[in-house]
N, C-alpha and C positions, 0 to 999 in steps of 0.2 A: 504494500500500500504506500502510495506516495504522500508525503507530508508537505504542508505549506512551508515555504522558505520564509521564516520569520527572522527578525533582527536578533532575537534571543538565540535561536539556533545558529544563525550566521556567526554571532559573536563567540559561541562555544567552539565552533570549528576553527574560527580565526585564532582564538587564543591557543588552542591545541597546536595549530601550525606555528604560531609566532614563537612560543617558548622553545619548541623543538628546533626551529630555524635559528634562534639565538644560540642554542647549544652547538648546532652544526657550524655556525659562523666561528665560534670560539675554537672548535676542533679544527676547522679548516685553517684558521690563522696559525694555530700551533703547528700543524702538519706543514703548512706552507713555509713557516719560518724555519723549521728544521730542514726541509728540502732545499730552501733557498740558501741557507747557511752552508750546507754541505756542497751544493752546486757552486756557490761563490768561492768557497775555499779551494775546491778542486780546479775550477777554471782559473782562479787567481794563481795557483801554483804552476799552471801551464802558460802563464803570461797572457791570458786573454784580456782584452781591453775592458775597462770598467763599464763602459756603456753597453757592451755586449753582455756582461755579467748581469747588469740591471735588467736588460731585456729578457734574458733567460729566466731570471728570478720572477719577473712579472708574468711571463707565460706559465711558469710552474704554478704560481699562485692562482692564476685564472683557471688553470686546469683542475687544481685541487678544489677550488670553489665550485666549479661546475659539477664535479663528481659528488661532492658532499651535499650539494643543494637538492639532490634527488631524495635523500634519506628522510627528511621530514615529511614529504608527501607520502612516501611509501609507508611510513609509520602510522599516519592517520587514516589511510585507506583500510576499511574494515573495522576501524575502532568503534567501540560501543560508547555512545554519548548519552546513555540513559534510555531515553524513549526513541532513539534512532541510531542508525549506524551510517557511516559514510562508505558507500560501496559503488562499484562500477556495475552498470546494468547494460546488457546488450540491447541495441536498437532492434525493433521488430521488422526492419527493412530487409 
């Protein structure tokens, strides 16, 4: 049975997504910092230009952010919100 999309239900889903996203951002920042530091140290030892190291670090950070951003959505799909669940339903087409 389909339920009406109310502000209360919307806010419950939004909050569930928001706090998970905040944790994912923190995790991505930590992972990105570690990967960036390792890449920077390795590239620096091989004499790679600072501008190139910054570009590589930025690209690594963006990649980590993209990968980690999927997890909050995956975590709330199928989650029980009390009187409803957030699920995927096939179209009847």
